Residue frames as qw, qx, qy, qz and C-alpha x, y, z in Angstrom:
[[0.049, -0.201, -0.966, 0.158, -86.50, -127.51, -100.95],
 [0.330, -0.403, -0.425, -0.741, -90.25, -127.12, -101.44],
 [0.017, -0.207, -0.762, 0.613, -92.42, -126.37, -98.42],
 [0.298, -0.461, -0.516, -0.657, -96.21, -126.15, -98.51],
 [0.140, -0.220, -0.704, 0.660, -98.04, -124.66, -95.56],
 [0.044, -0.771, -0.632, -0.070, -101.45, -123.33, -94.63],
 [0.175, 0.540, 0.016, 0.823, -101.68, -119.55, -94.92],
 [0.322, -0.511, -0.567, 0.560, -102.03, -117.38, -91.85],
 [0.075, 0.927, 0.350, -0.113, -103.58, -113.96, -91.45],
 [0.285, -0.745, 0.274, 0.537, -100.15, -112.33, -91.70],
 [0.445, -0.008, 0.706, 0.552, -99.90, -113.76, -95.24],
 [0.378, 0.755, 0.477, -0.245, -102.74, -111.59, -96.58],
 [0.159, 0.809, -0.282, -0.491, -100.45, -109.23, -98.57],
 [0.167, -0.316, 0.863, 0.356, -98.79, -112.25, -100.21],
 [0.392, 0.407, 0.824, -0.050, -102.15, -113.85, -100.99],
 [0.332, 0.837, 0.207, -0.383, -103.33, -110.62, -102.61],
 [0.007, 0.655, -0.581, -0.483, -100.12, -110.49, -104.66],
 [0.266, -0.019, 0.935, 0.234, -100.78, -114.03, -105.91],
 [0.394, 0.644, 0.614, -0.230, -104.39, -113.14, -106.75],
 [0.241, 0.845, -0.126, -0.461, -103.12, -110.23, -108.85],
 [0.119, -0.463, 0.786, 0.393, -100.54, -112.48, -110.55],
 [0.351, 0.241, 0.899, 0.103, -103.08, -115.13, -111.53],
 [0.352, 0.785, 0.381, -0.337, -105.48, -112.43, -112.74],
 [0.104, 0.753, -0.420, -0.495, -102.70, -110.97, -114.88],
 [0.223, -0.197, 0.909, 0.292, -101.87, -114.42, -116.29],
 [0.306, 0.463, 0.831, -0.013, -105.54, -115.02, -117.09],
 [0.105, 0.252, 0.347, 0.897, -105.84, -111.56, -118.66],
 [0.352, -0.692, -0.583, -0.240, -108.46, -110.62, -116.05],
 [0.378, -0.054, -0.399, 0.833, -106.63, -108.03, -113.92],
 [0.212, -0.294, -0.124, -0.924, -109.47, -105.58, -114.42],
 [0.660, -0.432, -0.508, -0.347, -111.75, -107.90, -112.41],
 [0.578, -0.170, -0.594, 0.533, -109.69, -107.83, -109.21],
 [0.239, -0.737, -0.041, -0.630, -111.40, -105.70, -106.58],
 [0.811, -0.452, -0.322, 0.186, -110.28, -107.74, -103.56],
 [0.109, 0.771, -0.388, 0.494, -108.14, -105.91, -101.04],
 [0.291, 0.211, -0.812, 0.460, -106.42, -106.90, -97.82],
 [0.381, -0.083, 0.476, -0.788, -109.43, -106.00, -95.69],
 [0.817, 0.103, -0.126, -0.554, -111.93, -108.07, -97.69],
 [0.676, 0.241, -0.694, 0.065, -109.51, -111.03, -97.68],
 [0.039, 0.211, -0.738, 0.639, -109.08, -110.71, -93.92],
 [0.565, -0.001, 0.315, -0.763, -112.85, -110.62, -93.38],
 [0.849, 0.214, -0.232, -0.423, -113.47, -113.57, -95.70],
 [0.695, 0.316, -0.636, 0.111, -110.52, -115.92, -95.42],
 [0.355, 0.156, -0.720, 0.576, -109.80, -115.59, -91.73],
 [0.541, -0.375, 0.094, -0.747, -113.19, -115.07, -90.14],
 [0.417, -0.184, 0.816, -0.354, -114.32, -117.60, -87.56],
 [0.666, 0.251, 0.685, -0.156, -115.63, -120.81, -89.19],
 [0.394, 0.638, -0.375, -0.545, -114.45, -119.83, -92.67],
 [0.901, 0.133, 0.413, -0.015, -114.72, -122.72, -95.12],
 [0.593, 0.778, -0.176, 0.112, -112.05, -121.21, -97.37],
 [0.758, -0.500, 0.249, 0.336, -108.46, -122.37, -97.07],
 [0.427, 0.858, -0.285, -0.012, -105.23, -121.16, -98.64],
 [0.888, -0.219, 0.176, 0.363, -102.02, -123.09, -99.17],
 [0.164, 0.925, -0.314, -0.137, -98.71, -121.37, -99.90],
 [0.944, 0.114, 0.031, 0.308, -95.74, -123.00, -101.59],
 [0.147, -0.919, 0.342, 0.129, -92.18, -121.88, -100.84],
 [0.899, 0.280, -0.108, 0.318, -88.99, -122.89, -102.62],
 [0.604, 0.041, -0.256, 0.753, -85.94, -122.07, -100.49],
 [0.162, -0.521, -0.433, 0.717, -87.98, -119.50, -98.51],
 [0.120, 0.138, -0.314, -0.932, -89.23, -117.78, -101.68],
 [0.569, 0.378, 0.545, -0.487, -93.04, -117.77, -102.16],
 [0.057, -0.219, 0.754, 0.616, -93.58, -119.54, -105.48],
 [0.328, -0.233, -0.729, -0.553, -97.23, -120.57, -105.62],
 [0.321, 0.003, 0.576, -0.751, -100.58, -120.81, -103.92],
 [0.250, -0.303, -0.841, -0.372, -103.93, -122.53, -103.94],
 [0.362, -0.032, 0.371, -0.855, -107.30, -121.34, -102.64],
 [0.356, -0.179, -0.860, -0.318, -110.09, -123.83, -102.15],
 [0.444, -0.146, 0.395, -0.791, -113.39, -124.23, -100.32],
 [0.208, 0.121, 0.965, -0.104, -115.95, -126.90, -99.57],
 [0.507, 0.045, -0.287, -0.812, -119.06, -127.49, -101.63],
 [0.553, 0.026, 0.750, -0.362, -121.72, -130.19, -101.60],
 [0.282, 0.107, -0.759, -0.578, -122.84, -132.70, -104.20],
 [0.711, -0.015, 0.291, -0.640, -126.46, -133.78, -103.92],
 [0.812, 0.294, -0.424, -0.273, -125.77, -136.64, -106.33],
 [0.617, 0.183, -0.709, 0.290, -123.17, -138.30, -104.11],
 [0.622, -0.702, -0.300, -0.174, -124.52, -136.89, -100.85],
 [0.727, -0.402, -0.103, 0.546, -121.13, -135.68, -99.63],
 [0.018, -0.936, 0.112, 0.333, -119.07, -132.56, -99.55],
 [0.805, 0.361, 0.118, 0.456, -116.36, -131.90, -102.08],
 [0.371, -0.586, 0.083, 0.716, -113.62, -129.38, -102.60],
 [0.502, 0.822, 0.218, 0.158, -113.74, -126.62, -105.19],
 [0.607, -0.239, 0.133, 0.746, -110.31, -125.38, -106.19],
 [0.197, 0.928, 0.212, -0.235, -110.70, -121.68, -106.94],
 [0.300, 0.881, -0.365, -0.017, -107.07, -120.86, -107.77],
 [0.877, -0.234, 0.240, 0.344, -103.92, -122.87, -108.37],
 [0.380, 0.909, -0.130, 0.112, -100.98, -120.72, -109.42],
 [0.780, -0.315, 0.152, 0.518, -97.23, -121.14, -109.70],
 [0.010, 0.822, -0.228, -0.522, -94.95, -118.29, -110.76],
 [0.778, 0.596, -0.082, -0.183, -94.25, -118.68, -114.50],
 [0.305, 0.707, -0.634, 0.071, -90.47, -119.12, -114.24],
 [0.274, -0.332, 0.854, -0.293, -90.96, -122.11, -111.91],
 [0.845, 0.185, 0.125, -0.486, -93.62, -124.02, -113.84],
 [0.813, 0.378, -0.435, -0.078, -92.86, -127.57, -114.88],
 [0.188, 0.459, -0.757, 0.425, -90.98, -128.37, -111.65],
 [0.469, -0.270, -0.840, 0.042, -93.88, -130.19, -109.94],
 [0.008, 0.007, 0.460, -0.888, -94.90, -127.34, -107.62],
 [0.557, -0.045, -0.144, -0.816, -98.46, -127.13, -108.94],
 [0.714, -0.069, -0.673, -0.182, -98.83, -130.89, -108.72],
 [0.379, -0.056, -0.728, 0.568, -97.63, -130.90, -105.11],
 [0.261, -0.007, 0.257, -0.931, -100.12, -128.16, -104.22],
 [0.690, -0.033, -0.364, -0.625, -102.91, -130.12, -105.89],
 [0.630, -0.030, -0.768, 0.108, -101.86, -133.32, -104.11],
 [0.068, 0.008, -0.613, 0.787, -102.10, -131.52, -100.76],
 [0.523, 0.021, 0.041, -0.851, -105.70, -130.63, -101.59],
 [0.739, 0.022, -0.592, -0.321, -106.46, -134.18, -102.72],
 [0.399, 0.030, -0.797, 0.452, -104.97, -135.44, -99.45],
 [0.216, 0.030, 0.438, -0.872, -107.29, -133.13, -97.51],
 [0.667, 0.037, -0.286, -0.687, -110.24, -134.32, -99.61],
 [0.665, 0.015, -0.747, -0.015, -109.43, -137.92, -98.74],
 [0.208, 0.010, -0.707, 0.676, -108.92, -137.14, -95.02],
 [0.312, 0.139, 0.324, -0.882, -112.27, -135.31, -94.88],
 [0.394, 0.299, 0.868, -0.036, -114.19, -137.97, -96.84],
 [0.353, 0.567, -0.090, -0.738, -114.92, -135.65, -99.77],
 [0.790, 0.339, 0.508, -0.047, -116.39, -137.23, -102.87],
 [0.663, 0.530, 0.258, 0.461, -114.51, -135.11, -105.40],
 [0.279, -0.575, 0.076, 0.765, -112.30, -132.14, -106.16],
 [0.476, 0.687, 0.478, 0.270, -113.39, -129.81, -108.96],
 [0.219, -0.575, 0.089, 0.784, -112.15, -126.64, -110.61],
 [0.565, 0.788, 0.233, -0.072, -112.54, -124.53, -113.74],
 [0.509, -0.317, 0.389, 0.699, -109.87, -123.74, -116.30],
 [0.346, 0.692, -0.097, -0.626, -109.93, -121.22, -119.11],
 [0.883, 0.395, 0.249, -0.049, -110.37, -122.87, -122.52],
 [0.516, 0.799, -0.277, 0.138, -107.20, -121.27, -123.91],
 [0.326, -0.726, 0.582, -0.167, -104.99, -122.45, -121.04],
 [0.894, 0.235, -0.359, -0.128, -103.73, -125.58, -122.78],
 [0.322, 0.415, -0.748, 0.406, -100.70, -126.08, -120.49],
 [0.408, -0.194, 0.599, -0.661, -103.05, -126.33, -117.49],
 [0.860, 0.144, -0.007, -0.489, -105.55, -128.50, -119.37],
 [0.723, 0.372, -0.581, 0.041, -102.77, -130.87, -120.46],
 [0.055, 0.357, -0.757, 0.544, -101.44, -131.03, -116.89],
 [0.610, -0.094, 0.426, -0.661, -104.88, -131.79, -115.42],
 [0.894, 0.234, -0.204, -0.324, -105.52, -134.51, -117.98],
 [0.515, 0.451, -0.700, 0.203, -102.09, -136.02, -117.27],
 [0.115, -0.240, 0.775, -0.573, -103.03, -136.61, -113.64],
 [0.056, -0.274, -0.960, -0.034, -106.33, -138.26, -114.53],
 [0.232, 0.450, 0.387, -0.771, -108.76, -135.32, -114.23],
 [0.285, 0.424, 0.769, 0.383, -111.65, -135.27, -116.68],
 [0.108, -0.008, -0.092, -0.990, -113.15, -132.18, -118.31],
 [0.305, 0.432, 0.732, -0.430, -116.88, -131.76, -117.67],
 [0.040, -0.035, -0.583, -0.811, -117.96, -131.44, -121.28],
 [0.245, -0.520, -0.743, -0.342, -121.59, -130.50, -121.71],
 [0.350, -0.734, -0.447, 0.373, -121.62, -128.09, -118.76],
 [0.263, 0.635, 0.067, 0.723, -121.56, -124.31, -119.05],
 [0.360, -0.336, -0.493, 0.717, -120.57, -122.15, -116.11],
 [0.052, -0.797, -0.363, -0.479, -123.02, -119.33, -115.39],
 [0.380, -0.150, -0.406, 0.817, -122.32, -116.35, -113.19],
 [0.150, -0.863, -0.391, -0.283, -124.62, -113.82, -111.59],
 [0.448, 0.193, -0.305, 0.818, -122.62, -110.82, -110.35],
 [0.200, -0.456, -0.555, 0.667, -123.33, -108.53, -107.44],
 [0.086, 0.204, -0.128, -0.967, -124.25, -105.62, -109.70],
 [0.393, -0.169, -0.669, -0.608, -127.26, -107.64, -110.92],
 [0.187, -0.248, -0.869, 0.385, -128.59, -108.63, -107.47],
 [0.172, 0.380, 0.378, -0.827, -130.75, -105.55, -106.82],
 [0.410, 0.231, -0.436, -0.767, -132.10, -105.56, -110.37],
 [0.408, -0.054, -0.891, -0.191, -133.08, -109.21, -110.01],
 [0.185, -0.300, -0.804, 0.479, -134.61, -108.79, -106.56],
 [0.235, 0.037, 0.006, -0.971, -137.00, -105.97, -107.62]]
């Protein structure tokens, strides 16, 4: 039986394991510098706007989602940005990812959010097909830009 629950501070090692698993799947393991301490300080600090859901199948951790609140000036309301949605590969196709996403959509509705958004790698066609199947639309015409910490000092000179 599938159970989805909000993560607690004692779940930090499991959350970090899931972060490493999604990074491996996305071929980005070399980018993971998070550790248990940084997750504790970020995810579980007072008034954190970041939330984590964990999915369990018969007491086995099988997936997770990390999301946070953003703001749309165009609609004048907050939204949810889904940072990670991951289900262990051997359990994909069983509706676990959809149930995690539906939990986030339910929270968006309860909190009067105007939208839920996320990014997906262009090569990840199984995820793209899944998202399209539930009615999500790709934001064609937009390019994601990133400014990393190692550039901050150089930019601020």
